[in-house]
Every structure is written in C-alpha cells, then in structure tokens.
N, C-alpha and C positions, 0 to 999 in steps of 0.2 A: 498205613494207607497207601494205595498205589500211586505211582508217580504221575506227572502231568500227561504223559503219553496216553493214558487211558482215555483222554478227552478227544483224541484224534478220531475221525470218522472211520470206525472199524468196519462198517458195511462194505466200503470200497475195497478194503484189503481182503475181506472175506470172499467177496465176489471174484477177485483176481485169483485167490488161492483155489477156490472151487473150480474156476475155469481151467487153471493149470492142471489140476488133478484129473478133470474130465478129459482134457486133451491127451494126457499121458495114457489114460485108460483106453481112449479111442485108438491111438497109434499102436498100442500093444495089440488091441483086438484086430486092427487092420493087418498087422504083421502076421499074427497067428493064422487068420483066415487066408491071407495071401499065400503063405507057404503051403498051407493045407490044400488049397485049391489048385495052385500052380504046380507044386511038386508032388502032391499026393502024400505028404508026410502025416504022421500022427499028430494029434493036437499037442502032445507033450514035446515032441521034437520041434514042432513049429514054434511053440512058446519059448523053448530053450534058444533056438536060433534067433528069434526076435529080441530076446533079452540081451544076448551077447552082442548082437548087431547094434542095438540102441546104446548099450553101455560102451561100445567101441573097445571091447576087451581084446578081440582079435584071436580067439581060440581056433579059428578055422571053421570051415563049413561042417555042419553036422552030417550032411550027405552031399555028394556031388550035385552042384547046381546046374540047371539048364540055362540057356541064354535068357529065357524069360525070367527065370528065378534070379539071375544076376542083375537084370534090369530092375526088377522089383526091389532087390537088396539095395541098389544105388538110391532108388526113390526113398526107401525106408531110412537109410542113413541120413540123407539130407533133411528129410522131414523130422526124423527123430532128434537130430542135433538141435534144430530150431525149437522144437517143442520142449525138450529137456532143458535147453538153455533158458527158455522163458520161465519154465517151472522153477528152476534153481534160483533165478533172479527174484522171482516173487517170494520164494521162501526166505531168501537172504534179506530182502527188504522187510518182510514180515517180522523176522527175528531182530535184525540190526536196529530197526527203527523202534523197537520196543513194543510192537503190536501184540506179540505173543504174551508178553508180560501184562500188557494192558487188558487183554481178554481174560487172562487168569484172574487179574485183580477185579475186573468187572463181575466175573462169576462169583468171586468170594464176597464182593460187596452185595450182590443180589441175594446171596445166602444169608448175609447179616440182616438184610431188609426183611426177608421171609421169616426171620425169628421175632421180628417186632410185632407187638400187639398193643392196642390202645395208645398208639403213638400219634404224632401229628405230621402233616405233610405241608411243606412250605413251597409254594409255587412262585418262583422269581427270586433270583439271588443278586438283584441290583443293590443300590444303596439302602433302600428301605428293607429289603429282604435280608441284607447283611446284619442290620441292627436287630431284626427279629431273631435271626439265627444265633446271634451272640447272646441274647437274653435266654433263649431256649437252652443253650449250652451252659450258661452260668447257673441256671436253675435245675440242671440235670434232667431236662425234659427230653424224652426220646423223640426224634424227628428225622424226616428224610427231606432233602432239598431237590427240587426239580427246576431246571432251567434249560432252555433250548440253546442258549449261548454258552459255549464251553469256557469262554474267557470270564464270564461273570461267576462261574463256579469257583474261580480262583479267590473270590471275595470270602468264601466260607471254608476254603481248603484247610486253613490252619486250625479249624475247630475239630477236625478229624471226625466228621459225621458222614453217614452214607449219602450219596447223591446220585442223581440220574440225569444224564444229558439227553433231553428230549422235549417234545411239545406237550405241555401239561393239559392241553385241550383234547388230547387223544385218549380214548378209553384204555388202550394197551399200556400207555405210560403210567396212568394213575393206578391201574391194576398191578403193575410191577412195583409200584411204591406201597402196595398193601392197603389200598383204600378201603377194601372190604373189612379190614381189621382195625382201621384207624378210628380215632375218636374225634379228630378235628382236622380241618384244612384251612390254610391261610393262602389267599390268592393275592400276591403283591406284584402283579405285572404292570408295566407302564401304560398299557392301553386298556381303557374301559371295555372295549370290545372283547379283548382277550380274556379279561377277568370274568365277563359275562359267560363266555364259552366254558371257562374252567368251572365256574360255579354250577352251570347247567349240567355239564358232564358229571361232575362230582356228585351232585344231588341225585342224578339218575342211577349212579352206581352204589350209593349208600344213603338211604333216606334218613338214617339216624345220625348222620355226620353233622358236627357243628362246623359251620362255615363262616369265616370272617374274610371279607374282601376289601381291598383298597378301591377307592373311587377317585377319579381325577376331576371329571366334570360333574357338577351337582345334579344335572338332569339325568345322569346315568344311574342315580341311586335307585330310582323306581324299577328300572330294568333288572338291576342286581337283586332286588327284593323278589321280583317275579321269578327270576332264575333259581332262587332258593337260598340266597345268603341270609344267615341269621343276624349278622352284625356287619355294618358297613362303616369304614373309617376313611375320613378325608384327611390326608396329610396336610393339605393347605389350611383346613379349618383348625386342626390341632396345632399347627405351627403358629397361626395367628393367636390362638388362645394362650399358647406358651409365652409368646412375646409380651402379651398383656400381663400375664401372671408374673413374669420376671420383673416387670416394671412396678407392679402393685405390691407383690408379696415375695421379694427376692429370697428371704430366709427360708420360707417354706419350699420354694422351688429348688433352692440349693440343697436342702435336706433330701428332697425326693430324688434329685440328681445323684447325690451320693449313694442313696439306696440302690439305684439302678446301675450305677457305674462300677461300684466296687464288687470284687469277686465274692467275698465272704461276709459282706455286710447284710443288714436286714432287708427283708422283702415283705411286701404285702401279697399274701397268697389266699387261695380259697380251697377248701376241702369239703367234698360232698359226702354226707352220711348216708350210706346205703341201708336198706332194711335189715341187713345182716350185721350191721356195725355193733361192736361190743359196747358202745356207750349210749345206745338208744335207750331212753327211759331214765338215764342218769342225769343228775344236775351238773352244772358247770363245776360246782365245788366238789361233788363226790367223784367226778371223773378225774379230778386232779391233773388236768391238762397242763396248767402252768408249772406245777412242780415236776411232772414227768418229762416235759418237753422244753420248758423255758419260753414257750410262745405266749403271746398276748392275744386273747380273743377279742377283737374289736367289735364285731357285729355278727349276727346270725340272720341269714336270709331264709325266710319261711315261705314255702311254696303256696301256702294258703293265702291268696291275695297278693303274692309277691311282696310281702311286707318285710321290713328290716327291723331287727331288734338291736339297737345300738347300745354299746357298752353293757352287755347283758349282765344281769345280777347273778350272784353265786347260786341262787336257788332255781335259776332258769333250767327247765328240763329239755334235753335234746330229743328231737323227733326225726323219724325217717324222712329222707329227702332234704333235710336241713343243709344249708351251705354255710360253713364257718368261714368268716373273713378273719384271717389271723396275721400277726406280724412277728417275724423272726428270721433267723438265717436259714440257709438252705438245709443244713443238717437237722435243724429243729423241725422244719417242715416235713422232712423225710421221716423223722421220728413220730410225728403226729399221724402221718399216713399209715404207718405200721400199727399205731395204737388204736385207731378207729376201725381197723379191718374187722 
C-alpha cells in the first residue's frame, strides 16, 4: 500500500509541474524563433544555439552573432536560468516530497479499484466508518473507502484497502470508485445534508444499488428516503438500544460482541440464492449444507410476502431468490457461497 504522502494534494504539484514544462517549451520556442528571425539561421542551428545557451554549456557561437543577436542571447540566458531553475526546483520538490511515488501509488490503486465488481463503497472514514470498514475487512468483503479528509483515511489505512481522497457527493469520485459495478453503498458522513447528497448522487448513477445511510437528526430520515436510501440507520437510536440491552440481557450482548469483535469467530451472514443456484429445488437435508460447510441455517427469507421461515425443517425446499440466514465463521460462509453458485 502506498505511503501517507499519497494523501497530499497532488493537483497543486501537477499544476506546478505542468507550468514548469510549458515555460521551458515557451523559452525554447522563443530562442529558436529569435535566432531564426534576428540572425537568419536555420531552425536546427537556432535550436542548437538555444539549447547550449540555456544549458550554459558554453561551446561557443554556432555562427558569429550580430549586436542584436548578442543582446537577445543575454536576454535568453537570464530568462532561461530563471525558468530552468524554477523547473528543476519543482521537479526536485515533486520527487523529494514523494509526490512521484504518490501518483504512481494512486494510479496502481485506481487500477485495483477498476478490477473490483459487486463490491461496496464506504463514504466516510470517521469513527463510524472505521467500524464499518473493520467489519468489511474481517468478513473479506471487497470495498472502497471515500473521504474528503485525508487524515480520516488514516483510520482505515492499516486495513490495506483501496481508498479515494475526494468529495463523495461528486459524480466523478463515485464513478472512480466503480459505482456502476458496485452492489452497495454506505454513506456514513457526519452531516445529514452531505448524506442526502451522496445518496441522491449514487442513486442517479446506479438505480440497482443498495444504499444504507447514516442519519443524525430524526427529521432527516424522510429526506434520505426520498433521495433513494434503502435503509437508514441512526447511531443514536442503536446506541440507546444497546445500552438498554446490556442492562437487560448482558449475556446475549456479550455473545454478540464476541461474534463481531473476534477475527475468526462466528458470524451471522446472508446468502441469496440466484435462479442458477445449484441447490434450487433441493431440500435442506439433500443439499447437505451443514455437512459440507459446517454452517447452521437459522432462517430462510422468502420473497413471497417477505416472510421468514425460522429454524427450517430438513425437508424445506430451496426456491430461487431465497435468502439464507446462516451462522458460521468467515471460511464457512465463503464455502457456502461457492456451494450455491
């Protein structure tokens, strides 16, 4: 993963570098045209004289110079020294401060993002975003992090995941995160206004995207629904519910905490059965999910009426679009995903 210097504002250095290159090209052009018009030399001789003058090599005059030519050469030397000095200082800054490495790292990271498909986009790398990113990483869920604040990106740097420093409300940033190929987006910004803009922009770019948004003020929930959020989560409400649960049922909460906190412990996961799944039409018993993966099938969500079949019986038949709610570790879940393809 590229070092922290990738987070520096690269556009500033790019503009300086481009400006320096343009100035060098301009002074060379002026030198060539000057010698050509003043002395009547060929373009090649004019170019050669310009280059050795700007480089201060001192090979001597290509042809004898007139007084006007010498005055022009003095102007070219002073102008060239200033421009070349500026150009060299920009290049030195660009390399020494690590910007060159940062740009290369950014391009490499962008290529990694372009390879992703059916991934998730996490907008916001604050405290809430950090917790989301950690859970994604633990469950081996492919995702990209976006945050406009480079310092907040440091919260997820140790997870070694691709990230983009930019404004998630902008079309270009979401497109660079592969929103057209993504299957879900989480907007976890601190401002409801920003979350509304992110949801609105994301829904406009991908109508099939599943969008989950954070809400701070309860009255903003309706706006997020209108903008296109599928699910809205209030950290304040969840925090209050958790505090009550810890008081009333501490063992259950402790068990769930252990599930979420440990790297290789069990998880509650969901697996959707596509029409092409190999276990469609089979029963829970004949599919032998428990023996082949070690998972426990806790429930089946059936799209017909959005009903749940809790603790399904062995003879329960799987149907297309069923969503299996299972319990097991990360490797077992991955094994089930391969089994039901």
